[in-house]
N, C-alpha and C positions, 0 to 999 in steps of 0.2 A: 340727726338723733336729738331728742331733748334730754335734759338732765335735771332731775328733781334734787336740788341740792339739800343735804342733811341740815336741819336746823335744830338747836338746842330746845328741849321741851319747856314750855313756860311753866311757872308756878302759879300763875293766875288763870282760874277757869275761864274758858272762853265763852261768849255769848251764843245764843242760839243762831244767830245770822252767821257768825264766822264758822260755827259747825257745820251748818248747811252747806255753806261755800266751799268748805274743805271737802266734805264728802261729794259735792258737785264736780270738784276738779278730779278727786279719785275716780268717779264714775266716767269722767271723760277718758282718763287714761286707760281704764278697764275696757271701755269702748273699742280700743285697738284689738282687743281679742276676738270681738264680734266682727270686725272688718277683716281680721285674719281668717276667720272661719268662712266668712262670705267669699273671700279671695280663693281660698282652696276649693271651695264648692265649684266656683267659676272654673278654676283649673281643671278639675276633674270633669267637668261638663263640656270641656274644651270651649268655652266661651272666654276667649283671651281678653276681648276689649272689656268686658265686665270685670274679669280679674283685675285689670289695671285701674279700673275706676274705684274698686274697694281699695286697693293700695294706695290711689291719690287720696282718699279720704283718710286712710291711716296716716298718710304723711302729713296731712293738715293738723290732725290731732297731735301728731307727735311734735309739731312745730309750735304748738301754742301751750300744751299742758304744763311743760316745765315752768314757763314764765307765769302762768296763772298760780302754779304750785307755790312758787317763790313769793308772789304778791300776796296771795291769802296766808301763807305760812301754815301750810298744811302739817308740817312736822310739830309745830308748837300746839295746834289745836288737836289733832289725833296721834299723840306721840306712839302709840302702839302699832299703827299700820303704816309700813314702809312702802310709800308710793314708788320710791326708787327702784325697788325690787320688781314691782309690776311693771314699770317702765322698762326696765331691761329685758323683762320676758317677752313683752310686746314687740321690742325693738329687734330681739333675735328672731322672733316668728316673721315680721313683716319686712326687716331689712336684709336678713339672712337666710333663714331656713326655707321659707316658702318661695323666694327668688331663686334660690339654689335648686329647689325641686322643680320649679318651673323651667329652668334653664336645662336641666338633665332630661326632662320629658319632651321638651317643644324644640329647643334650639338645636342646630347641627353640631355635634360633638364627635362624629365618627362612629364606628361599630361599638357594640358591647365588649367590654364592660367600661369603655372609656367615659360615656356620660356618667355614670355611678361613680367611678373614681373622681371625676371633677366635682361632682357634688359633695363627696366626702372631703375633699380638700377644701372647698369653700366653707364647709360648716365646721370642721375642726380647726383651720386656720383662724377663723373669726374668734374662737375662744380666747385667743391671745390678744385680741382687741378688748372684748368685754371683761376679762379678768385682769387687764393691764392697769394697774394704779396710775401708770404715767401716760395713759392713753389721751389726756388732755394736757396742753401747755398752760402755762400761767395767764396767758393772753387768750385762751379759748380756742386755740387750733387743734385738730385732731393730728396726733403723732404716731405716724404709720398709718396704712391704708384702713379706713375705719369701718371695714366690714360692710360697705355700702353696695351690696351685691343686687339690691333692688334697681340702682342706678345703673350697675354694669348690665343687668339683664335687658333693661328697656333700650339701652344702647345697642346692644347686640341684636336685639328684636327688631327695631326700626331700621336699623342700617343693613340688616339681613346679612349679617357677617359669615363667612364660611367657617367650616370646622376647625380648620388648621389656626385661624385667627382666634377662635373663641378659646381654643385650648392654650395657646401661647399666653393670651391675655390672662386668663384665669390662673395660670401658673405663677405669672409675674405678679399680679395683685395679691395673690396669697402670700408670696414672699416678701411683698412690700410691707405686709402687716408688721413685720419686725424691723422695717428700715425706718429711721427717724427722720423721713421727709414729712412736711406739713401739710395738712389740707384744711381749706377754709370752712369754719362753720358759718354759714350765711347769715345768721341771727345774731350771734353772740361776739363774733370777732369786730372789734371797733375799727380797725384799718379798713378803708374803703367801704365802709357799711353800706353806704347808699348804693355804690355800684354793685356790691354783693347782692343785695336784696333785689334789685332791678335784674341782674343777670339770672337769679335763680327763678323769678317769675318768668322770664323770657324763655328759659330752657324748659320750665314745666310745661308752658304754654305750647312750645314746639313739640315736645314729647307727646302730650295729649292729641295734638292735631296730627301727627305722624301715625300715633295708634289708629285714630279715626280713620284716616286715609290709606292705611296699610293695604296693599304693598306700595302704593304710589308714594313718590319722594320729591315734592315740589322744591325746586333749587332754593327759593327765597326761605323756605321753612328749614331746609338743611343749613343755611347760613345762619339763621336765627339760632338753631340748635348747637352749631359749632361755636358761635360767638359767645352765647350765654354759658354753655358747659365748659368751654376753653377757658374762661376767665378764672374759673375756679381752680384749675391746674396752674394758670400763672401766677395768681395771687398766692397760692401755696408755696410755689417755688420761690416767689419774692421773699415770704417770711423764712423759708428755710436758708436762703442766701444772706439776708440781711440781719437775721437774729430777732430777738423778742421784741414785740411792739412797745413802745413807751407811752 
């Protein structure tokens, strides 16, 4: 999840170039709503690979728009338009609500009404992430499970996990939203930054390949998948155990 940091308004009128750049960044963030709509349409059309493609594009946008917003100083240039609100709205749709909907519609969760109850648990527990002022540590780790249900959804999908495992995992992660375990932000955490970035690239590559090859699971891809994804859990546990990065 990106974060468009609030900046104090400037008393100096911005030039045309900065204004255009600021609106371009806002347009990039707003495009997340387009990718969310396309992902929903693909889900309703039962085109799961296409849905993941739109989610992937939304993920890329989410990964860069916050950095661009800080670089351009969008809050200074357009003080009346709060891009952070748009960013949170897009995040809730693409990281939480639509993945939860996909999970309840497509993944095995047992007989009704269990899938619906699991979806409700996901979308309600996530509020305690989005509305939590302490959701980020001073050194940019997520504190508590960061409502990354899109990541959970793709793991369950490509690994073809059974209903009992999906139910247990969903309940556990919903509870972990309120537990102060740290989770690594791949771009903003300074400790192990190079390893973090390489790991997330490897994991995304493995996820994409496993979606394309679904339901086939080549061993070498599973190894890349577990190594890339496993590092984030390990690095978060290291932060939880050792304290704030200096």
